[in-house]
N, CA, C and O atoms as a GROMACS GRO file, in nm:
protein
  476
    1MET      N    1   1.623   2.507 -26.974
    1MET     CA    2   1.518   2.597 -27.015
    1MET      C    3   1.433   2.642 -26.897
    1MET      O    4   1.384   2.755 -26.894
    2GLU      N    5   1.415   2.554 -26.802
    2GLU     CA    6   1.333   2.588 -26.685
    2GLU      C    7   1.399   2.696 -26.600
    2GLU      O    8   1.329   2.780 -26.543
    3GLY      N    9   1.531   2.697 -26.590
    3GLY     CA   10   1.605   2.796 -26.511
    3GLY      C   11   1.580   2.938 -26.557
    3GLY      O   12   1.550   3.024 -26.474
    4PRO      N   13   1.593   2.969 -26.689
    4PRO     CA   14   1.570   3.106 -26.736
    4PRO      C   15   1.426   3.152 -26.715
    4PRO      O   16   1.402   3.270 -26.689
    5ILE      N   17   1.331   3.062 -26.725
    5ILE     CA   18   1.190   3.099 -26.706
    5ILE      C   19   1.165   3.138 -26.560
    5ILE      O   20   1.099   3.237 -26.532
    6LYS      N   21   1.219   3.059 -26.468
    6LYS     CA   22   1.205   3.091 -26.326
    6LYS      C   23   1.270   3.226 -26.296
    6LYS      O   24   1.215   3.306 -26.221
    7PHE      N   25   1.387   3.249 -26.355
    7PHE     CA   26   1.458   3.375 -26.332
    7PHE      C   27   1.374   3.493 -26.383
    7PHE      O   28   1.362   3.594 -26.314
    8LEU      N   29   1.316   3.480 -26.503
    8LEU     CA   30   1.234   3.588 -26.558
    8LEU      C   31   1.109   3.612 -26.474
    8LEU      O   32   1.068   3.726 -26.454
    9CYS      N   33   1.048   3.505 -26.423
    9CYS     CA   34   0.931   3.520 -26.335
    9CYS      C   35   0.970   3.592 -26.206
    9CYS      O   36   0.899   3.682 -26.160
   10LEU      N   37   1.082   3.552 -26.149
   10LEU     CA   38   1.130   3.616 -26.027
   10LEU      C   39   1.161   3.763 -26.052
   10LEU      O   40   1.127   3.850 -25.972
   11LEU      N   41   1.227   3.791 -26.163
   11LEU     CA   42   1.261   3.928 -26.198
   11LEU      C   43   1.134   4.012 -26.217
   11LEU      O   44   1.128   4.126 -26.171
   12GLY      N   45   1.034   3.956 -26.283
   12GLY     CA   46   0.907   4.026 -26.302
   12GLY      C   47   0.837   4.054 -26.169
   12GLY      O   48   0.782   4.162 -26.149
   13PHE      N   49   0.840   3.956 -26.080
   13PHE     CA   50   0.779   3.973 -25.948
   13PHE      C   51   0.848   4.085 -25.870
   13PHE      O   52   0.782   4.170 -25.812
   14VAL      N   53   0.981   4.084 -25.870
   14VAL     CA   54   1.058   4.187 -25.800
   14VAL      C   55   1.027   4.324 -25.859
   14VAL      O   56   1.015   4.422 -25.785
   15PHE      N   57   1.014   4.332 -25.990
   15PHE     CA   58   0.981   4.458 -26.056
   15PHE      C   59   0.844   4.510 -26.012
   15PHE      O   60   0.830   4.628 -25.980
   16LEU      N   61   0.745   4.422 -26.009
   16LEU     CA   62   0.610   4.464 -25.968
   16LEU      C   63   0.607   4.508 -25.823
   16LEU      O   64   0.543   4.608 -25.790
   17VAL      N   65   0.675   4.436 -25.736
   17VAL     CA   66   0.680   4.474 -25.594
   17VAL      C   67   0.749   4.609 -25.579
   17VAL      O   68   0.707   4.692 -25.499
   18SER      N   69   0.856   4.630 -25.655
   18SER     CA   70   0.929   4.758 -25.648
   18SER      C   71   0.840   4.874 -25.689
   18SER      O   72   0.840   4.979 -25.625
   19ILE      N   73   0.764   4.856 -25.795
   19ILE     CA   74   0.674   4.963 -25.840
   19ILE      C   75   0.568   4.990 -25.733
   19ILE      O   76   0.538   5.106 -25.704
   20ALA      N   77   0.513   4.886 -25.676
   20ALA     CA   78   0.412   4.904 -25.571
   20ALA      C   79   0.470   4.978 -25.451
   20ALA      O   80   0.404   5.066 -25.396
   21MET      N   81   0.589   4.944 -25.410
   21MET     CA   82   0.651   5.010 -25.294
   21MET      C   83   0.682   5.155 -25.324
   21MET      O   84   0.663   5.241 -25.238
   22ILE      N   85   0.729   5.185 -25.444
   22ILE     CA   86   0.758   5.324 -25.480
   22ILE      C   87   0.630   5.405 -25.477
   22ILE      O   88   0.628   5.516 -25.424
   23HIS      N   89   0.523   5.351 -25.534
   23HIS     CA   90   0.395   5.422 -25.534
   23HIS      C   91   0.345   5.443 -25.392
   23HIS      O   92   0.293   5.550 -25.360
   24ARG      N   93   0.360   5.344 -25.309
   24ARG     CA   94   0.313   5.353 -25.170
   24ARG      C   95   0.392   5.457 -25.092
   24ARG      O   96   0.334   5.531 -25.012
   25VAL      N   97   0.523   5.465 -25.111
   25VAL     CA   98   0.606   5.559 -25.038
   25VAL      C   99   0.581   5.702 -25.085
   25VAL      O  100   0.576   5.794 -25.004
   26GLU      N  101   0.565   5.720 -25.218
   26GLU     CA  102   0.546   5.854 -25.270
   26GLU      C  103   0.406   5.907 -25.243
   26GLU      O  104   0.389   6.027 -25.223
   27GLY      N  105   0.307   5.822 -25.243
   27GLY     CA  106   0.169   5.866 -25.226
   27GLY      C  107   0.133   5.885 -25.080
   27GLY      O  108   0.131   5.790 -25.002
   28ALA      N  109   0.106   6.007 -25.044
   28ALA     CA  110   0.066   6.036 -24.906
   28ALA      C  111  -0.084   6.019 -24.896
   28ALA      O  112  -0.160   6.081 -24.972
   29GLY      N  113  -0.127   5.937 -24.804
   29GLY     CA  114  -0.270   5.918 -24.781
   29GLY      C  115  -0.324   6.019 -24.682
   29GLY      O  116  -0.258   6.118 -24.651
   30GLU      N  117  -0.442   5.992 -24.634
   30GLU     CA  118  -0.507   6.084 -24.541
   30GLU      C  119  -0.427   6.101 -24.412
   30GLU      O  120  -0.431   6.207 -24.350
   31CYS      N  121  -0.356   5.997 -24.373
   31CYS     CA  122  -0.285   5.999 -24.244
   31CYS      C  123  -0.134   6.018 -24.259
   31CYS      O  124  -0.061   6.003 -24.161
   32GLY      N  125  -0.087   6.049 -24.376
   32GLY     CA  126   0.055   6.074 -24.396
   32GLY      C  127   0.120   5.971 -24.486
   32GLY      O  128   0.056   5.877 -24.533
   33LYS      N  129   0.248   5.993 -24.510
   33LYS     CA  130   0.322   5.910 -24.605
   33LYS      C  131   0.352   5.769 -24.554
   33LYS      O  132   0.347   5.674 -24.632
   34ASN      N  133   0.381   5.755 -24.428
   34ASN     CA  134   0.434   5.628 -24.379
   34ASN      C  135   0.332   5.540 -24.308
   34ASN      O  136   0.370   5.450 -24.233
   35THR      N  137   0.205   5.565 -24.330
   35THR     CA  138   0.104   5.486 -24.260
   35THR      C  139  -0.025   5.481 -24.341
   35THR      O  140  -0.042   5.554 -24.440
   36THR      N  141  -0.114   5.396 -24.298
   36THR     CA  142  -0.245   5.384 -24.362
   36THR      C  143  -0.353   5.399 -24.254
   36THR      O  144  -0.324   5.380 -24.135
   37PRO      N  145  -0.475   5.431 -24.292
   37PRO     CA  146  -0.583   5.438 -24.193
   37PRO      C  147  -0.600   5.305 -24.118
   37PRO      O  148  -0.631   5.305 -23.998
   38ASP      N  149  -0.580   5.193 -24.187
   38ASP     CA  150  -0.592   5.064 -24.119
   38ASP      C  151  -0.486   5.048 -24.011
   38ASP      O  152  -0.515   4.996 -23.903
   39ASN      N  153  -0.364   5.092 -24.038
   39ASN     CA  154  -0.258   5.084 -23.937
   39ASN      C  155  -0.288   5.178 -23.820
   39ASN      O  156  -0.263   5.143 -23.704
   40GLU      N  157  -0.340   5.293 -23.849
   40GLU     CA  158  -0.371   5.391 -23.745
   40GLU      C  159  -0.490   5.346 -23.659
   40GLU      O  160  -0.498   5.378 -23.541
   41ALA      N  161  -0.582   5.272 -23.719
   41ALA     CA  162  -0.701   5.226 -23.646
   41ALA      C  163  -0.664   5.138 -23.528
   41ALA      O  164  -0.736   5.133 -23.429
   42ILE      N  165  -0.553   5.071 -23.537
   42ILE     CA  166  -0.507   4.984 -23.428
   42ILE      C  167  -0.483   5.066 -23.302
   42ILE      O  168  -0.497   5.015 -23.191
   43LYS      N  169  -0.445   5.192 -23.318
   43LYS     CA  170  -0.418   5.279 -23.204
   43LYS      C  171  -0.545   5.313 -23.126
   43LYS      O  172  -0.538   5.363 -23.013
   44LEU      N  173  -0.660   5.287 -23.185
   44LEU     CA  174  -0.786   5.321 -23.120
   44LEU      C  175  -0.846   5.205 -23.041
   44LEU      O  176  -0.966   5.205 -23.012
   45VAL      N  177  -0.765   5.108 -23.006
   45VAL     CA  178  -0.812   4.996 -22.924
   45VAL      C  179  -0.879   5.044 -22.796
   45VAL      O  180  -0.980   4.986 -22.756
   46PRO      N  181  -0.826   5.147 -22.728
   46PRO     CA  182  -0.893   5.193 -22.605
   46PRO      C  183  -1.034   5.247 -22.629
   46PRO      O  184  -1.110   5.269 -22.534
   47CYS      N  185  -1.070   5.268 -22.754
   47CYS     CA  186  -1.200   5.325 -22.788
   47CYS      C  187  -1.302   5.219 -22.830
   47CYS      O  188  -1.414   5.253 -22.869
   48ALA      N  189  -1.265   5.093 -22.823
   48ALA     CA  190  -1.350   4.985 -22.876
   48ALA      C  191  -1.493   4.990 -22.822
   48ALA      O  192  -1.588   4.986 -22.900
   49THR      N  193  -1.509   4.999 -22.693
   49THR     CA  194  -1.643   5.000 -22.635
   49THR      C  195  -1.717   5.128 -22.668
   49THR      O  196  -1.835   5.125 -22.703
   50ALA      N  197  -1.649   5.240 -22.659
   50ALA     CA  198  -1.711   5.370 -22.687
   50ALA      C  199  -1.752   5.383 -22.833
   50ALA      O  200  -1.843   5.460 -22.865
   51ALA      N  201  -1.686   5.310 -22.923
   51ALA     CA  202  -1.718   5.316 -23.065
   51ALA      C  203  -1.832   5.222 -23.103
   51ALA      O  204  -1.878   5.221 -23.217
   52GLN      N  205  -1.878   5.143 -23.005
   52GLN     CA  206  -1.987   5.050 -23.031
   52GLN      C  207  -2.113   5.085 -22.952
   52GLN      O  208  -2.224   5.043 -22.988
   53ASP      N  209  -2.096   5.162 -22.846
   53ASP     CA  210  -2.209   5.194 -22.757
   53ASP      C  211  -2.205   5.342 -22.722
   53ASP      O  212  -2.114   5.389 -22.655
   54GLU      N  213  -2.304   5.415 -22.769
   54GLU     CA  214  -2.310   5.560 -22.748
   54GLU      C  215  -2.320   5.599 -22.601
   54GLU      O  216  -2.284   5.710 -22.563
   55LYS      N  217  -2.369   5.508 -22.518
   55LYS     CA  218  -2.385   5.537 -22.376
   55LYS      C  219  -2.263   5.497 -22.294
   55LYS      O  220  -2.256   5.528 -22.175
   56ALA      N  221  -2.168   5.429 -22.355
   56ALA     CA  222  -2.047   5.388 -22.283
   56ALA      C  223  -1.959   5.510 -22.256
   56ALA      O  224  -1.952   5.602 -22.337
   57SER      N  225  -1.894   5.509 -22.142
   57SER     CA  226  -1.804   5.620 -22.112
   57SER      C  227  -1.679   5.607 -22.200
   57SER      O  228  -1.639   5.498 -22.239
   58VAL      N  229  -1.621   5.722 -22.229
   58VAL     CA  230  -1.502   5.726 -22.313
   58VAL      C  231  -1.380   5.742 -22.221
   58VAL      O  232  -1.373   5.837 -22.144
   59SER      N  233  -1.287   5.649 -22.230
   59SER     CA  234  -1.170   5.652 -22.143
   59SER      C  235  -1.076   5.766 -22.179
   59SER      O  236  -1.079   5.818 -22.290
   60GLN      N  237  -0.993   5.804 -22.082
   60GLN     CA  238  -0.894   5.909 -22.106
   60GLN      C  239  -0.795   5.868 -22.214
   60GLN      O  240  -0.753   5.951 -22.295
   61SER      N  241  -0.758   5.740 -22.216
   61SER     CA  242  -0.662   5.694 -22.318
   61SER      C  243  -0.725   5.700 -22.457
   61SER      O  244  -0.657   5.727 -22.556
   62CYS      N  245  -0.854   5.673 -22.466
   62CYS     CA  246  -0.924   5.685 -22.594
   62CYS      C  247  -0.924   5.831 -22.638
   62CYS      O  248  -0.891   5.862 -22.752
   63CYS      N  249  -0.962   5.920 -22.548
   63CYS     CA  250  -0.967   6.063 -22.582
   63CYS      C  251  -0.830   6.114 -22.626
   63CYS      O  252  -0.820   6.196 -22.718
   64ALA      N  253  -0.724   6.066 -22.561
   64ALA     CA  254  -0.589   6.110 -22.597
   64ALA      C  255  -0.555   6.068 -22.740
   64ALA      O  256  -0.497   6.146 -22.815
   65GLN      N  257  -0.591   5.946 -22.778
   65GLN     CA  258  -0.564   5.899 -22.914
   65GLN      C  259  -0.650   5.974 -23.016
   65GLN      O  260  -0.600   6.015 -23.121
   66VAL      N  261  -0.777   5.990 -22.986
   66VAL     CA  262  -0.867   6.058 -23.080
   66VAL      C  263  -0.827   6.204 -23.097
   66VAL      O  264  -0.841   6.259 -23.206
   67LYS      N  265  -0.777   6.266 -22.990
   67LYS     CA  266  -0.733   6.406 -23.000
   67LYS      C  267  -0.622   6.421 -23.103
   67LYS      O  268  -0.617   6.521 -23.175
   68LYS      N  269  -0.532   6.323 -23.110
   68LYS     CA  270  -0.425   6.327 -23.210
   68LYS      C  271  -0.484   6.323 -23.351
   68LYS      O  272  -0.440   6.396 -23.440
   69PHE      N  273  -0.584   6.237 -23.371
   69PHE     CA  274  -0.646   6.225 -23.503
   69PHE      C  275  -0.734   6.344 -23.535
   69PHE      O  276  -0.746   6.383 -23.651
   70ALA      N  277  -0.796   6.403 -23.435
   70ALA     CA  278  -0.889   6.514 -23.458
   70ALA      C  279  -0.820   6.637 -23.517
   70ALA      O  280  -0.885   6.724 -23.574
   71GLN      N  281  -0.688   6.644 -23.502
   71GLN     CA  282  -0.613   6.754 -23.563
   71GLN      C  283  -0.609   6.740 -23.715
   71GLN      O  284  -0.581   6.836 -23.786
   72ASN      N  285  -0.638   6.619 -23.765
   72ASN     CA  286  -0.642   6.592 -23.908
   72ASN      C  287  -0.776   6.521 -23.935
   72ASN      O  288  -0.780   6.398 -23.937
   73PRO      N  289  -0.884   6.596 -23.957
   73PRO     CA  290  -1.016   6.535 -23.972
   73PRO      C  291  -1.025   6.430 -24.082
   73PRO      O  292  -1.097   6.332 -24.068
   74SER      N  293  -0.952   6.449 -24.193
   74SER     CA  294  -0.959   6.350 -24.300
   74SER      C  295  -0.897   6.218 -24.256
   74SER      O  296  -0.944   6.111 -24.297
   75CYS      N  297  -0.794   6.223 -24.173
   75CYS     CA  298  -0.734   6.101 -24.118
   75CYS      C  299  -0.830   6.036 -24.020
   75CYS      O  300  -0.852   5.915 -24.025
   76LEU      N  301  -0.887   6.116 -23.930
   76LEU     CA  302  -0.983   6.063 -23.833
   76LEU      C  303  -1.097   5.991 -23.905
   76LEU      O  304  -1.135   5.880 -23.867
   77CYS      N  305  -1.149   6.053 -24.007
   77CYS     CA  306  -1.259   5.995 -24.083
   77CYS      C  307  -1.214   5.865 -24.150
   77CYS      O  308  -1.285   5.764 -24.142
   78ALA      N  309  -1.098   5.866 -24.213
   78ALA     CA  310  -1.048   5.746 -24.280
   78ALA      C  311  -1.025   5.632 -24.182
   78ALA      O  312  -1.052   5.516 -24.213
   79VAL      N  313  -0.977   5.665 -24.063
   79VAL     CA  314  -0.953   5.563 -23.960
   79VAL      C  315  -1.087   5.504 -23.914
   79VAL      O  316  -1.099   5.382 -23.902
   80LEU      N  317  -1.185   5.589 -23.887
   80LEU     CA  318  -1.314   5.541 -23.838
   80LEU      C  319  -1.389   5.458 -23.943
   80LEU      O  320  -1.469   5.371 -23.907
   81LEU      N  321  -1.362   5.484 -24.071
   81LEU     CA  322  -1.428   5.410 -24.178
   81LEU      C  323  -1.340   5.300 -24.236
   81LEU      O  324  -1.378   5.235 -24.334
   82SER      N  325  -1.224   5.277 -24.176
   82SER     CA  326  -1.129   5.178 -24.229
   82SER      C  327  -1.181   5.035 -24.214
   82SER      O  328  -1.270   5.007 -24.133
   83ASP      N  329  -1.125   4.946 -24.293
   83ASP     CA  330  -1.161   4.804 -24.285
   83ASP      C  331  -1.128   4.748 -24.147
   83ASP      O  332  -1.203   4.666 -24.093
   84THR      N  333  -1.015   4.791 -24.090
   84THR     CA  334  -0.976   4.743 -23.957
   84THR      C  335  -1.080   4.783 -23.854
   84THR      O  336  -1.118   4.702 -23.769
   85ALA      N  337  -1.127   4.906 -23.860
   85ALA     CA  338  -1.229   4.952 -23.766
   85ALA      C  339  -1.358   4.872 -23.784
   85ALA      O  340  -1.420   4.829 -23.687
   86LYS      N  341  -1.398   4.852 -23.909
   86LYS     CA  342  -1.520   4.777 -23.936
   86LYS      C  343  -1.509   4.634 -23.884
   86LYS      O  344  -1.603   4.583 -23.822
   87MET      N  345  -1.394   4.569 -23.908
   87MET     CA  346  -1.375   4.431 -23.862
   87MET      C  347  -1.372   4.423 -23.710
   87MET      O  348  -1.399   4.318 -23.653
   88SER      N  349  -1.337   4.534 -23.645
   88SER     CA  350  -1.333   4.537 -23.498
   88SER      C  351  -1.469   4.563 -23.436
   88SER      O  352  -1.482   4.565 -23.314
   89GLY      N  353  -1.569   4.584 -23.519
   89GLY     CA  354  -1.703   4.608 -23.468
   89GLY      C  355  -1.736   4.754 -23.443
   89GLY      O  356  -1.836   4.785 -23.379
   90VAL      N  357  -1.652   4.843 -23.494
   90VAL     CA  358  -1.676   4.987 -23.476
   90VAL      C  359  -1.800   5.026 -23.556
   90VAL      O  360  -1.813   4.991 -23.673
   91ASN      N  361  -1.888   5.099 -23.493
   91ASN     CA  362  -2.005   5.155 -23.560
   91ASN      C  363  -1.969   5.300 -23.593
   91ASN      O  364  -1.964   5.384 -23.502
   92PRO      N  365  -1.944   5.332 -23.720
   92PRO     CA  366  -1.900   5.468 -23.755
   92PRO      C  367  -1.994   5.577 -23.706
   92PRO      O  368  -1.948   5.685 -23.668
   93GLN      N  369  -2.123   5.550 -23.708
   93GLN     CA  370  -2.221   5.650 -23.664
   93GLN      C  371  -2.202   5.682 -23.515
   93GLN      O  372  -2.226   5.796 -23.473
   94ILE      N  373  -2.160   5.586 -23.437
   94ILE     CA  374  -2.134   5.608 -23.295
   94ILE      C  375  -1.991   5.659 -23.276
   94ILE      O  376  -1.968   5.748 -23.194
   95ALA      N  377  -1.897   5.604 -23.351
   95ALA     CA  378  -1.756   5.642 -23.335
   95ALA      C  379  -1.732   5.790 -23.362
   95ALA      O  380  -1.649   5.852 -23.296
   96ILE      N  381  -1.804   5.847 -23.458
   96ILE     CA  382  -1.782   5.990 -23.488
   96ILE      C  383  -1.828   6.081 -23.375
   96ILE      O  384  -1.798   6.200 -23.376
   97THR      N  385  -1.900   6.026 -23.278
   97THR     CA  386  -1.942   6.108 -23.163
   97THR      C  387  -1.835   6.115 -23.054
   97THR      O  388  -1.849   6.192 -22.959
   98ILE      N  389  -1.731   6.036 -23.067
   98ILE     CA  390  -1.628   6.032 -22.961
   98ILE      C  391  -1.562   6.168 -22.938
   98ILE      O  392  -1.547   6.207 -22.822
   99PRO      N  393  -1.521   6.243 -23.041
   99PRO     CA  394  -1.461   6.375 -23.013
   99PRO      C  395  -1.552   6.464 -22.930
   99PRO      O  396  -1.506   6.535 -22.841
  100LYS      N  397  -1.682   6.461 -22.959
  100LYS     CA  398  -1.777   6.542 -22.882
  100LYS      C  399  -1.788   6.488 -22.739
  100LYS      O  400  -1.793   6.565 -22.644
  101ARG      N  401  -1.793   6.356 -22.725
  101ARG     CA  402  -1.804   6.294 -22.593
  101ARG      C  403  -1.678   6.315 -22.510
  101ARG      O  404  -1.684   6.307 -22.387
  102CYS      N  405  -1.565   6.344 -22.575
  102CYS     CA  406  -1.442   6.376 -22.504
  102CYS      C  407  -1.436   6.525 -22.468
  102CYS      O  408  -1.341   6.569 -22.403
  103ASN      N  409  -1.535   6.601 -22.510
  103ASN     CA  410  -1.544   6.745 -22.484
  103ASN      C  411  -1.428   6.824 -22.542
  103ASN      O  412  -1.375   6.914 -22.477
  104PHE      N  413  -1.388   6.791 -22.665
  104PHE     CA  414  -1.281   6.867 -22.730
  104PHE      C  415  -1.337   7.002 -22.777
  104PHE      O  416  -1.438   7.007 -22.847
  105ALA      N  417  -1.272   7.108 -22.738
  105ALA     CA  418  -1.317   7.241 -22.777
  105ALA      C  419  -1.295   7.264 -22.927
  105ALA      O  420  -1.379   7.324 -22.993
  106ASN      N  421  -1.183   7.217 -22.980
  106ASN     CA  422  -1.148   7.240 -23.121
  106ASN      C  423  -1.171   7.116 -23.207
  106ASN      O  424  -1.089   7.083 -23.292
  107ARG      N  425  -1.282   7.048 -23.184
  107ARG     CA  426  -1.310   6.930 -23.264
  107ARG      C  427  -1.362   6.972 -23.402
  107ARG      O  428  -1.414   7.083 -23.417
  108PRO      N  429  -1.349   6.884 -23.500
  108PRO     CA  430  -1.392   6.919 -23.636
  108PRO      C  431  -1.544   6.909 -23.654
  108PRO      O  432  -1.593   6.818 -23.720
  109VAL      N  433  -1.617   7.002 -23.595
  109VAL     CA  434  -1.764   7.003 -23.600
  109VAL      C  435  -1.809   7.025 -23.744
  109VAL      O  436  -1.759   7.113 -23.814
  110GLY      N  437  -1.905   6.943 -23.786
  110GLY     CA  438  -1.962   6.958 -23.919
  110GLY      C  439  -1.881   6.897 -24.031
  110GLY      O  440  -1.920   6.906 -24.148
  111TYR      N  441  -1.768   6.834 -23.998
  111TYR     CA  442  -1.684   6.772 -24.100
  111TYR      C  443  -1.759   6.652 -24.157
  111TYR      O  444  -1.806   6.567 -24.081
  112LYS      N  445  -1.771   6.644 -24.287
  112LYS     CA  446  -1.841   6.534 -24.353
  112LYS      C  447  -1.748   6.413 -24.362
  112LYS      O  448  -1.640   6.420 -24.421
  113CYS      N  449  -1.793   6.304 -24.302
  113CYS     CA  450  -1.714   6.181 -24.295
  113CYS      C  451  -1.796   6.070 -24.361
  113CYS      O  452  -1.876   6.002 -24.296
  114GLY      N  453  -1.774   6.053 -24.491
  114GLY     CA  454  -1.858   5.958 -24.564
  114GLY      C  455  -2.002   6.004 -24.555
  114GLY      O  456  -2.031   6.121 -24.581
  115PRO      N  457  -2.093   5.914 -24.519
  115PRO     CA  458  -2.234   5.954 -24.505
  115PRO      C  459  -2.266   6.019 -24.371
  115PRO      O  460  -2.381   6.052 -24.343
  116TYR      N  461  -2.164   6.037 -24.289
  116TYR     CA  462  -2.184   6.090 -24.152
  116TYR      C  463  -2.126   6.231 -24.142
  116TYR      O  464  -2.040   6.271 -24.220
  117THR      N  465  -2.174   6.305 -24.043
  117THR     CA  466  -2.122   6.439 -24.016
  117THR      C  467  -2.079   6.441 -23.869
  117THR      O  468  -2.154   6.401 -23.780
  118LEU      N  469  -1.957   6.490 -23.845
  118LEU     CA  470  -1.907   6.496 -23.708
  118LEU      C  471  -1.986   6.600 -23.630
  118LEU      O  472  -1.997   6.716 -23.671
  119PRO      N  473  -2.044   6.557 -23.515
  119PRO     CA  474  -2.126   6.650 -23.436
  119PRO      C  475  -2.041   6.750 -23.359
  119PRO      O  476  -2.095   6.835 -23.288
   0.00000   0.00000   0.00000
């Protein structure tokens, strides 16, 4: 009797995981189908200091990464407000100033990012 119960539990678990994976693959988030803002936030490691201190200089590698995100303002916003960014000590109010501090001509000026507005 114990064998069939374990099998049904395993089958139910596999079914739930399958549904979750299908939903995750089909649902495109702010940053695309195959990634999440938390995964993308890892790419902003070169920006750690600049995202915590408004007076810190912004490195070229940080600007290069942010420039990729700035082409998709909703992704940039989601990354800056992600749990990964928050756990890394990113201050969103300071982080949203990075595109301006990198002197991007085509930055998303005025884009509303949660309670913040990109300068």
